[in-house]
N, C-alpha and C positions, 0 to 999 in steps of 0.2 A: 953471229947467224951470217952466212955470206950468201945465202940461196935468195933468189927472186921467186915471187910467186908462182911463176911457171915452173922453176925449178923443183919448187915444191910440190905442185901439181903433179908433175912427171914422177917423182918419186914415190909420189901415193900410190899412182897407178901401178909401178913396179913392185911395190910392196903388198898390193892388194887391200890397202886402206881405204881406198877409193870406192870399193865395191860395197861399203856401209850406206845405208839410208840416209840422204841428206836433205837436212831441214831446208823448207822454202824460203823466200823472201814472201812480202806481203805488199799487196796494193790496198789504198783505201779509195773505194767506188761508190758513189751514193751511199755513204755511211756505213756500208759494209767495209770489213776487212778480209781480204781475200787472198789465200795463199797463191802465189804465182811460180812459175819455174823459167824465167828469163833473167840471167845475169847481167844484167846492164852496167851496174857498178863494177862489177869485174871487168867489163870490155873496157871501161874508163882506166881502172888501174892497170891493165896490160898496155896502155898508151904511155905510161909514165916511166921516167928513169928512176932505178932503183939507188937506194943511198944506202950502200954498203950492207945489202941486207935487211933494210928497214924503209918504210915507206910513209914520210911525212912524220917521223918519230913513232910511228905504229909500228908493231912488231909483226901481227897477224899470227902469231905462231898458235894456231888454233884458238885464239882469242884476240881481241882489239889489243890488249896491253902484253899479251905474251905471258900472263902470270895464271891462267884458269887452267893450265895442262892441256892434255890430249883430249880432243872431240872428234870422234870418228866420224860423226854424223854431221860435221861441218867443216870440210876442210879448208874452206875459204876463209874461216875466222872470223866471220861477222854475218850479220843480216841487214838487209836494207828493208826501208818501209818507203814504198813510192805512193804519191797522190796524183790524181787526175784533178786538173782543174782549169777551165777554161778552155778546153781542147788542146791542153798540152800536159807533158808527163814531167813530173818532177821525184826528186829525192827528197823525202822530208826526214829521214832520220837513218843513222847508221848504229847499230846497237852490237851488244855482244851476243855471240850463239846462245840461244834457247832462254835469253832473259825476259822475254815476254811470259814465260812460264810462271814466274813468281808474280802472281796477282796482287802482292801486297806492297810490291815495290816498283817504282817506275825506273824503267831502264834508262841508263847514261847514255846522251846521244852524243855521238863522236863526228857528227856531219861536219862542224867547223874545223875539227883536227884535221878531218882528210881533204875538204874541199876548200878552205881557206874564203878567200875573197868571192869565190863563186856562189857563196850560200847568200841570196838575197830574201828577206822577208822569211827567214827559217828553212829555207827550201833552195833546192839546185835545180834549175832548168836542164834538162837532160839533151843538151845540144849535140853530144857526140853520137848519139846514135839514130841511125834510119833503118828500118825494117817492120818485121810484125811483132806484135805485142798481144798476147793473149792470156786469158785466164778463165777459169771453169766459172759458168753461169751458174746463177743461184736457183736451181731448179729441183724441185722434189724428184723428179725422174733423171737426174743427171747422174752419169756413172764413169768410173776411170775406164778408157779402153785399152789403153796400152802403158807400161811404164818400162824404162829401159833398165831398172834395177838399181838405180843410183839416183836420178834426180827428173830428167825429163818426163812428164807425164801427157798423155792425150786423152782428153774428157769427151763425153758423147756431146754435151752441148758448152760451148765455149763462146765468150765475146771476144772477139778479134779485132784487132787496130792495125792500120798502116800508118807507121812513124816516120816523118821525115825532119830529122835534125829536132828532133823533140817536141813536133808540132803533130797530131793528129788529123790526118788527111783523107781516112777512111774509116768507116765504123760498120760492124756487122755483128749480128748474133749468128752462131754457125752451128749447124748439126754434123760432126764430122763421121756420119756414117750415112752411105747412099745403098739403099736395097735395089738391086738392078733386076730384071726379069730373070727367073730360075737362076739368080746367083746363089751360092752357097754362103751361108751365114760365117761370118768371121767376127762376130763380137766377142766370144771368148777364144783368146790367142792360141791356147793349149790346144783346142779341139782340132784345130787347121792341119797338125801334123799328122793325126788321125784319118783324116778326110785323104791326104795326099798318100798315106801309107796304103789305105784300102785300095786306091787306084792302082797303086804299083804293083801290089799285091795281084790284083784280078787282071792285070796285063798279060798278053800272049807273048812270054819271054820266049828266046830263040837262043841256040847256042849254048844252053846251060853246060853241056858236057866240055864246052872248050873254055868259056869265060865265067869268072868268078866276079859279079858285081854288086858284092857285099861291101859297101863303104858307107861313109856319112857324106850327105849331099846338101846344098845350100839351093834353097828353092827360092827363085825371087817372084813374087807377086806383084804385078805392076799397076801403074796407077789407074787403069782401066779394069782390075780385077781378074785379068788373065796372067798366065804363068808366062812370064818374057825371057827367062833363063833359067838354066840348071847347070851348077858347077860342083866339081867333087871338092869338097871342104878343105881336104889336106893335099889336094894336088892342084895347085893352081898356077904352078910355073913349069916351063919345058922340063927344067933340069930334076924336079920332084918327079915329075912324070917317068922321066927316063929312067930314074933311078930305081923306082919302085915296081913299074908296070913290066911286063913280059916284052910286050909291043904296044906302040900307039894304037895298033887297030882294035884292041882288047880295052883299053881305056875310051876311045871314042864309041865303040860298040855300046857300052854301060851308059855314058852320057846322053846319046841318042835316044835310048832306050827309056830312060827315064822321062826324058823330053817328050817323047811320043806317048807315055802311059799317062802324061799329064796334060796333054796338049787340048784336051776339048772341055778343061775346067773352067768356070768361070765364076769368081768369087763377087760378093758385094763390095762397094768401095769405101776404103778407108781415108778419111783426110786428116790434116793438121793443118791450124790456122784456115780452114776454108778451102785448103787447097789438097786435091787428091796426092797420096802417096805411095811408095813403094815399099815393101815390106820383105825380110828375109826370115823363111822359116826352115829348121834344120829338120833332117829325117835321117835315121841311120837305119839301114836294112842289113839283114844277115840271110844267105841263101845256106839251105840244108843241102844235104848228099841226095835226098830223094826230090828235091826241086821247091819243096815250100819255101815260105819266106816268112822270116819274124821280124817283127818290129822291134828294133833296139834303141828308138829314140829315147833320149834320157826325158 
């Protein structure tokens, strides 16, 4: 095996294997074991030099020892267990993928093989990481707001921490959704494209006899809940625009019309780790000869 972990990751993307649902890591917090979607051990591995395709005599070929074959829902080859103690973040276990599913067998811990002398009192201080660290709060009203289809998830209620070289410097309980006055609901992502399409369909379109604006558009909902940009999804370079469109004037007319159609919309605000985030929504429209518009969004 001559590939690094980065090369494996890139290859999985190219072959669509990465599209599989990925199992989470876990954190032990106040005696609860909670799934998390922060790959902190992976960030550590990326800083280490490769040893002819192996890291520290471990192969990570979909399992730590390379013997368990292909696991499409665990491309990294392991799961990490973290623990929070005394305002610090540690790794306490490195286990084979899905080994927690066997209730009758204690999973083997490879933390010493991976971290060597960094292991102190059975755990490793995560001094290589600074940034946000979050996990879903234990609330009966909690729900997942967003999922990227592979790994990252955003929950309505999260416990969020700011980490500086492994130390917790800030801690907060977050609600990752803000309802604004007259804001449009965006709890369910799939409903947003329908709202956008209705606005586009009811717009007073001009030049329908000259320009055909039936295309796929990427709509950017900004951090403030307003539409901040519209781009034609398949035509984002000068070369592609010049090759496909009869005139730049037609292209500009279509994009500007979509922007005008959506300019007055205001959505509720979506957050991640307690901070407002942008979101991309795709809308595909089709113009019939009689001027009616159809929603072709997948």
